[in-house]
C-alpha positions in Angstrom: 0.0 0.0 0.0 2.8 2.4 0.9 4.6 1.8 -2.3 1.4 2.4 -4.3 1.0 5.8 -2.6 4.6 6.8 -3.3 4.2 5.8 -6.9 1.0 7.8 -7.2 2.7 10.9 -5.8 5.4 10.6 -8.4 3.0 11.9 -11.1 1.0 15.1 -11.0 -2.7 15.1 -10.8 -4.6 16.6 -13.9 -6.0 19.3 -11.6 -2.5 20.3 -10.6 -1.3 20.4 -14.2 -4.2 22.6 -15.2 -3.4 24.9 -12.3 0.2 25.1 -13.5 -0.9 26.1 -16.9 -3.0 29.0 -15.4 -6.1 29.3 -17.6 -6.7 32.8 -16.2 -3.6 34.0 -18.0 -4.6 32.7 -21.4 -7.1 35.6 -22.1 -4.7 38.4 -23.0 -3.0 36.7 -26.0 -6.3 35.1 -27.1 -7.9 38.6 -27.0 -4.9 40.1 -28.9 -5.1 37.4 -31.5 -8.8 38.1 -32.0 -8.0 41.8 -32.3 -5.6 41.0 -35.1 -8.2 38.9 -36.8 -10.7 41.8 -36.7 -8.1 44.4 -37.7 -7.1 42.4 -40.8 -10.2 43.4 -42.7 -10.4 39.9 -44.0 -13.8 38.0 -44.1 -14.0 36.3 -40.7 -16.6 33.6 -41.3 -14.7 32.3 -44.3 -11.7 31.6 -42.1 -13.5 31.0 -38.8 -12.0 27.5 -38.1 -8.4 28.8 -38.7 -9.1 31.8 -36.4 -10.4 29.5 -33.7 -7.4 27.2 -33.9 -5.1 30.2 -33.8 -6.8 31.6 -30.7 -6.3 28.2 -29.0 -2.7 28.3 -30.0 -2.2 31.7 -28.5 -3.8 30.8 -25.2 -4.1 27.2 -24.1 -0.8 26.3 -25.9 1.8 29.0 -26.2 0.7 31.1 -23.2 0.1 28.0 -21.1 3.6 26.7 -22.0 5.1 30.0 -20.9 3.4 29.7 -17.5 4.7 26.2 -16.9 8.3 27.2 -17.9 8.0 30.3 -15.7 6.8 28.4 -12.6 9.5 25.8 -13.0 12.3 28.3 -13.0 10.6 30.4 -10.3 10.0 27.5 -8.0 12.5 28.8 -5.4 11.0 32.3 -5.4 7.4 30.9 -5.3 8.5 28.8 -2.2 8.7 32.2 -0.5 6.0 34.2 -2.1 3.4 31.6 -3.0 4.3 28.2 -1.4 0.9 26.8 -2.3 1.6 26.8 -6.0 1.7 23.4 -7.7 5.5 23.0 -7.9 6.7 24.3 -4.4 3.7 22.6 -2.7 4.8 19.3 -4.3 1.6 18.7 -6.2 3.8 18.8 -9.3 6.5 16.5 -8.1 10.1 16.0 -9.2 11.0 17.6 -12.5 7.5 17.3 -13.9 7.2 21.1 -14.2 10.1 21.1 -16.6 8.8 18.1 -18.5 5.4 19.8 -19.0 7.1 23.0 -20.2 9.1 21.1 -22.8 6.1 19.0 -23.9 3.8 22.0 -24.2 6.5 23.8 -26.3 6.7 20.9 -28.7 2.9 20.6 -28.9 2.6 24.4 -29.6 5.1 24.3 -32.4 3.4 21.2 -33.9 0.0 23.0 -34.0 1.6 26.2 -35.3 3.2 24.3 -38.2 -0.3 23.1 -39.2 -1.4 26.7 -39.6 1.4 27.7 -41.9 5.0 29.0 -42.1 4.2 32.5 -40.7 2.4 31.1 -37.7 5.2 28.6 -37.0 7.8 31.4 -37.1 5.6 33.5 -34.7 5.2 30.6 -32.3 8.9 29.9 -32.4 9.6 33.6 -31.5 7.0 33.4 -28.7 8.5 30.1 -27.4 12.0 31.6 -27.5 10.9 34.7 -25.6 9.1 32.5 -23.0 12.2 30.5 -22.3 14.5 33.5 -22.4 12.2 35.3 -19.9 12.3 32.5 -17.3 15.3 30.3 -17.9 19.0 31.0 -17.4 21.3 32.2 -18.7 19.2 35.1 -20.1 16.4 35.0 -17.5 15.0 38.3 -18.7 12.6 38.5 -15.8 15.5 39.4 -13.5 15.3 42.9 -15.0 11.9 44.4 -15.0 12.5 46.5 -18.0 13.6 43.7 -20.3 11.3 41.0 -18.9 8.1 43.0 -19.0 9.0 44.1 -22.6 9.3 40.5 -23.7 6.0 39.6 -22.0 4.2 42.6 -23.4 5.3 41.9 -27.0 4.5 38.2 -26.8 1.1 38.6 -25.1 -0.1 41.5 -27.2 1.9 42.5 -30.3 3.1 39.1 -31.5 -0.4 37.6 -30.9 -2.1 40.5 -32.7 0.2 40.5 -35.7 -0.1 36.7 -36.0 -3.9 36.9 -35.9 -3.9 39.3 -38.8 -1.4 37.3 -40.8 -3.4 34.1 -40.4 -6.5 35.8 -41.8 -4.5 37.3 -44.7 -3.0 34.0 -45.8 0.5 34.7 -44.4 0.8 38.3 -45.6 1.7 41.0 -43.2 -1.2 43.0 -41.7 -1.7 46.7 -42.6 0.5 49.4 -41.2 -2.4 50.5 -39.0 -2.8 47.1 -37.5 0.9 46.7 -36.8 1.1 50.1 -35.3 -1.7 49.3 -32.9 -0.1 46.0 -32.0 3.1 47.7 -31.1 1.5 50.5 -29.1 -0.5 48.0 -27.1 2.6 45.9 -26.5 4.2 49.0 -24.9 1.1 49.5 -22.8 1.2 45.9 -21.7 4.7 46.5 -20.2 2.9 48.5 -17.5 0.3 45.7 -17.0 3.1 43.2 -16.4 4.5 45.5 -13.7 1.2 45.1 -11.8 1.9 41.4 -11.3 5.2 42.2 -9.6 3.9 44.1 -6.6 2.7 40.9 -4.9 6.2 39.4 -5.1 8.4 42.2 -3.8 9.6 40.2 -0.8 10.6 37.0 -2.6 12.0 38.9 -5.6 14.2 41.0 -3.3 15.6 37.9 -1.6 16.2 36.0 -4.8 17.8 38.9 -6.8 14.9 39.4 -9.2 15.1 43.1 -10.1 11.4 43.7 -10.9 10.5 47.4 -11.3 8.9 47.5 -7.7 12.3 46.2 -6.4 14.4 48.5 -8.5 12.3 51.7 -8.2 10.3 51.1 -5.1 6.6 50.6 -5.0 5.6 54.2 -5.5 7.9 55.0 -8.4 7.1 51.6 -10.1 3.4 52.4 -9.9 3.9 55.8 -11.5 6.0 54.2 -14.2 3.4 51.5 -14.8 0.6 54.0 -15.1 2.5 56.2 -17.5 3.5 53.3 -19.7 -0.1 52.1 -19.8 -1.6 55.5 -20.5 0.8 57.1 -23.0 0.3 54.5 -25.9 -3.5 54.7 -25.5 -3.4 58.5 -25.9 -1.5 58.0 -29.2 -4.1 55.4 -30.2 -6.9 57.9 -29.6 -5.2 60.4 -31.8 -4.6 57.8 -34.6 -8.2 56.5 -34.5 -9.7 59.9 -34.8 -7.3 60.7 -37.7 -8.5 57.5 -39.4 -12.0 58.9 -39.5 -13.4 56.6 -36.7 -14.8 59.1 -34.1 -17.0 56.6 -32.4 -14.2 54.2 -31.7 -11.9 57.1 -30.7 -14.5 58.4 -28.2 -14.9 54.9 -26.8 -11.1 54.5 -26.3 -10.9 57.9 -24.7 -13.7 57.3 -22.3 -12.1 53.9 -21.3 -8.8 55.7 -20.8 -10.5 58.3 -18.5 -12.0 55.5 -16.5 -8.5 53.9 -16.1 -7.2 57.3 -15.0 -9.7 57.5 -12.2 -8.8 54.1 -11.0 -5.1 54.8 -11.3 -5.5 57.5 -8.7 -6.5 54.8 -6.1 -3.7 52.5 -7.3 -1.1 55.2 -7.0 -2.2 56.0 -3.4 -1.6 52.5 -2.3 0.2 50.5 -5.0 1.0 47.3 -3.0 -2.5 47.0 -1.7 -4.3 48.1 -4.9 -2.2 46.4 -7.7 -4.4 43.3 -7.8 -7.5 45.5 -7.6 -6.4 47.6 -10.5 -5.5 44.4 -12.5 -9.1 43.2 -12.0 -10.9 46.5 -12.8 -8.6 48.8 -14.7 -6.9 46.4 -17.1 -10.3 45.2 -18.6 -10.8 48.8 -19.8 -7.4 48.7 -21.5 -8.3 45.5 -23.4 -11.7 46.8 -24.4 -10.0 49.7 -26.0 -7.9 47.3 -28.0 -10.9 45.8 -29.7 -12.4 49.2 -30.4 -9.1 50.3 -32.0 -9.0 47.0 -34.0 -12.5 47.9 -35.3 -11.2 51.2 -36.5 -8.3 49.6 -38.2 -10.7 47.2 -40.0 -12.8 50.1 -41.2 -9.7 51.9 -42.5 -8.4 48.7 -44.2 -11.7 48.0 -45.9 -12.0 51.7 -47.1 -8.7 51.6 -48.9 
């Protein structure tokens, strides 16, 4: 009986694997991919199956892979900050966290190859950034500027551009679509910083130089808000210049709403970072879809 129990503990339970892959984190790249699909100007229903598979690739595959890789290489930090996570708690035993990261990487690239050369290249870039973010020797996450930039580009810009390219049969999306993808990638840098406030203690002890560790909580919060807001102001100007006043007004109102919430966040960044992630960031992502709609109108008008 004892040997059977020990053998059972040598393998992770499916529930622990799902927790490791963090479904709640899949939404940003899936949403960005959908924005790229919309902004492409291509008929959506004619390519609906391809778009759905691409959205699955962006979230449950590539993003989930990045979460497994990150948790494996963060297991010592998580033992301090969040000891109940699957790996430090022992619910993902041995080196299974690493095995899952490798396996999910291979599965992601296989599915990407089925969608065409451009999607495969994009998935390879995303996978490379995910490993570079978490794994030594690069471990980009040890510097908040570089690590957040890698995440922001992977989660938003790369997924957005890939969504457009898939709909266009491998061609690059319009300049308007690419510009929006890059601007929202910059804004996502600030969103990534929000996740670091909960880990200040462990990051400090383990030498992870997140922005809250490098700048202090107050200055990091100011930087995060500025980085989130500035690209959106540019987007508002662009969308109005494209002759889409309704979308421009929507994005502006969403930005004003974020600004009101930012005031509370700036007053108590450590306590309010999670709160702002839950209530302020959704306004950011709604603006993404509104801007994608404007880019679609512009593309179809040309």
